C-alpha positions in Angstrom: 21.7 10.2 -3.3 23.3 6.8 -3.7 22.8 5.7 -7.4 21.7 3.7 -9.1 18.8 2.2 -7.2 17.2 -1.1 -8.1 13.5 -1.1 -7.5 11.9 -4.6 -7.4 8.1 -4.4 -7.5 6.5 -7.8 -8.1 2.7 -7.5 -8.4 3.1 -3.7 -8.3 4.4 -2.6 -11.7 2.0 0.4 -11.6 4.4 1.9 -9.0 7.3 2.3 -11.5 6.0 5.6 -13.0 5.9 7.1 -9.5 9.4 5.8 -8.9 10.7 7.4 -12.1 9.2 10.7 -11.0 11.2 10.5 -7.7 14.3 9.3 -9.5 14.2 11.3 -12.8 17.9 11.3 -13.7 19.2 9.0 -16.4 20.7 6.0 -14.8 19.1 6.7 -11.4 17.1 3.4 -11.5 19.0 0.2 -12.2 17.3 -2.5 -14.3 18.6 -5.4 -12.2 21.3 -6.6 -9.7 23.5 -7.1 -12.8 23.8 -3.3 -13.0 25.6 -3.1 -9.7 23.1 -0.9 -7.9 24.2 1.1 -4.8 21.1 -0.3 -3.1 18.0 -2.3 -3.8 14.4 -1.6 -2.6 11.7 -4.2 -2.8 8.0 -3.2 -2.8 6.5 -6.0 -0.7 3.1 -6.2 1.0 1.6 -6.3 4.5 -0.3 -9.3 3.1 2.7 -11.3 4.2 1.5 -11.1 7.8 -0.7 -13.6 9.6 -4.1 -11.8 9.8 -4.7 -10.1 13.2 -6.9 -7.1 14.1 -4.1 -5.6 16.3 -1.3 -3.3 15.3 1.3 -5.4 13.4 4.9 -4.2 13.2 7.8 -5.7 11.4 8.3 -8.4 14.1 4.8 -9.8 13.7 4.3 -13.4 12.6 4.2 -13.9 8.8 2.0 -16.3 7.0 4.4 -18.9 5.6 1.8 -19.8 2.9 2.0 -16.2 1.6 3.7 -15.9 -1.8 5.4 -12.8 -0.5 7.6 -15.0 1.8 9.3 -16.6 -1.2 9.5 -13.3 -3.1 11.2 -11.6 -0.2 13.6 -14.5 0.4 14.6 -14.6 -3.3 15.2 -10.8 -3.3 17.3 -11.0 -0.1 19.4 -13.9 -1.5 20.1 -12.1 -4.7 21.0 -8.9 -2.9 23.3 -10.8 -0.6 25.0 -12.6 -3.4 25.7 -9.3 -5.2 26.7 -7.4 -2.0 23.9 -4.9 -2.4 22.3 -3.3 0.6 18.7 -4.5 0.6 15.6 -2.7 1.9 12.1 -4.3 2.0 9.1 -2.0 2.1 6.1 -3.9 3.3 3.4 -1.6 2.0 -0.2 -1.5 3.2 -2.7 -1.7 0.3 -1.5 0.9 -2.2 -3.8 3.6 -3.6 -2.8 5.0 -7.0 -3.3 5.1 -10.7 -3.3 1.5 -12.1 -3.5 0.1 -8.5 -4.1 -3.6 -7.9 -5.3 -5.5 -4.8 -7.9 -4.8 -2.2 -8.3 -1.1 -2.8 -8.8 -1.6 -6.5 -11.5 -4.2 -5.8 -13.2 -1.8 -3.4 -13.0 1.0 -6.1 -14.5 -1.3 -8.7 -17.4 -2.2 -6.3 -18.1 1.5 -5.7 -18.0 2.3 -9.4 -20.5 -0.5 -10.1 -22.7 0.6 -7.3 -22.5 -2.6 -5.4 -20.6 -1.3 -2.3 -22.8 -0.1 0.6 -22.1 1.4 4.0 -23.0 -0.6 7.1 -24.1 1.9 9.8 -21.9 1.5 12.9 -19.0 -0.2 11.0 -15.9 1.1 12.6 -13.4 -1.1 10.8 -10.2 0.7 10.1 -7.7 -0.1 7.3 -4.0 0.9 7.0 -3.4 2.1 3.4 -0.7 4.1 1.7 -0.6 6.2 -1.5 1.7 5.3 -4.4 3.3 8.7 -4.1 4.4 7.9 -0.6 5.8 4.5 -1.7 8.1 6.3 -4.2 8.9 9.0 -1.7 9.9 6.3 0.9 12.2 4.7 -1.6 13.8 8.1 -2.3 14.1 8.8 1.4 15.9 5.5 1.9 18.3 6.4 -1.0 19.0 9.9 0.4 19.5 8.8 4.0 21.6 6.4 6.1 19.0 3.8 7.1 19.9 0.3 8.2 19.1 -2.2 5.4 16.1 -4.1 6.8 12.3 -4.5 6.6 10.2 -1.4 6.9 6.4 -1.3 7.1 4.9 1.5 5.1 1.4 3.1 5.8 0.1 6.6 5.7 -0.1 6.6 9.5 -3.8 7.8 9.4 -5.4 4.4 9.3 -8.8 5.6 8.2 -12.2 3.8 8.5 -13.4 1.8 5.6 -16.2 4.3 5.4 -13.7 7.2 4.8 -11.6 5.3 2.3 -14.7 4.5 0.3 -16.0 8.1 0.4 -12.5 9.4 -0.7 -12.5 6.9 -3.6 -16.1 7.9 -4.5 -15.1 11.5 -4.4 -12.5 10.8 -7.2 -15.4 9.3 -9.2 -17.2 12.6 -9.6 -18.5 12.3 -6.0 -20.4 9.1 -6.6 -23.0 8.4 -4.0 -22.7 5.4 -1.8 -25.9 4.1 -0.2 -26.4 3.1 3.4 -27.9 -0.2 4.4 -29.8 1.4 7.2 -32.5 -1.3 8.0 -32.0 -4.8 9.2 -33.5 -6.3 6.0 -31.1 -4.2 4.0 -28.2 -5.3 6.1 -29.2 -8.9 5.7 -29.3 -8.4 1.9 -25.9 -6.7 2.0 -24.4 -9.7 3.8 -25.9 -12.0 1.2 -24.6 -9.9 -1.7 -21.1 -9.6 -0.2 -20.7 -13.2 0.9 -19.2 -14.2 4.2 -15.6 -13.6 3.3 -16.0 -10.1 1.8 -18.4 -9.1 4.6 -15.8 -10.2 7.2 -13.1 -8.2 5.4 -15.3 -5.1 5.2 -16.1 -5.2 8.9 -12.6 -6.2 10.3 -9.8 -3.8 11.0 -6.4 -4.4 9.3 -3.8 -2.2 11.0 0.0 -2.0 10.6 2.6 0.1 12.3 5.1 2.1 10.2 6.7 3.6 13.3 10.1 2.2 12.3 10.5 4.3 9.1 8.7 7.2 10.6 11.1 7.2 13.5 13.9 7.5 11.0 12.3 10.8 9.8 9.9 9.8 7.0 6.7 11.7 7.1 3.8 10.0 5.2 0.8 11.7 3.7 -2.9 11.1 4.7 -4.1 9.1 1.7 -7.8 10.1 2.0 -6.9 13.7 2.3 -4.6 13.4 -0.7 -7.4 11.9 -2.8 -9.8 14.7 -1.8 -7.5 17.6 -2.2 -4.8 16.8 -4.7 -5.2 18.8 -7.9 -5.1 16.3 -10.8 -3.9 17.6 -14.2 -2.4 16.2 -17.4 1.0 15.6 -15.6 -0.5 13.8 -12.6 -0.3 10.1 -12.1 
């Protein structure tokens, strides 16, 4: 492995314990570019892309109003100035302990009992588990990959229904109600509001074929949530 590795994770500090598990040696993780890292990995987000229900790869248009554009540019500039090979992992919404973002908001809604299934909702969402984000960083460090942007998803792209049920399973198999009648569905739209209802019923899909073609094999996030044995050492 090339060491040390600088992990830059703005808005995703919860990922650092997962990184330390993948890079357990003293000095494996650099604190900044000032430590002369062998390479640098930024944990960015697929939120950078202009919304589209198609499959978005690394060449898709970005939303120039996204804060991730400036963050990526600053990271790349600092890496270039220090002569450090730079890798950007544009991660789909990350599932993990301490997570932030859309999956956390979904989990909170499930926990409060204000998330409901809409029958016939086939919206699919690309996601990735924090364990895989750390594994991908380790994979980059252990292999000769071109320094560039890589999307990262679990490759399974589950339905919102399946994501919600997997999260509910982790909450002692909490029951999620179905809005089965038209009046119930009308009420659900009212409770959610137009923006959230649109989000829940629209697919958001990203291709991670670039890093998978290099040999990285992701884990099905919903399967992980349902089958991983959590103990005192788990994150």
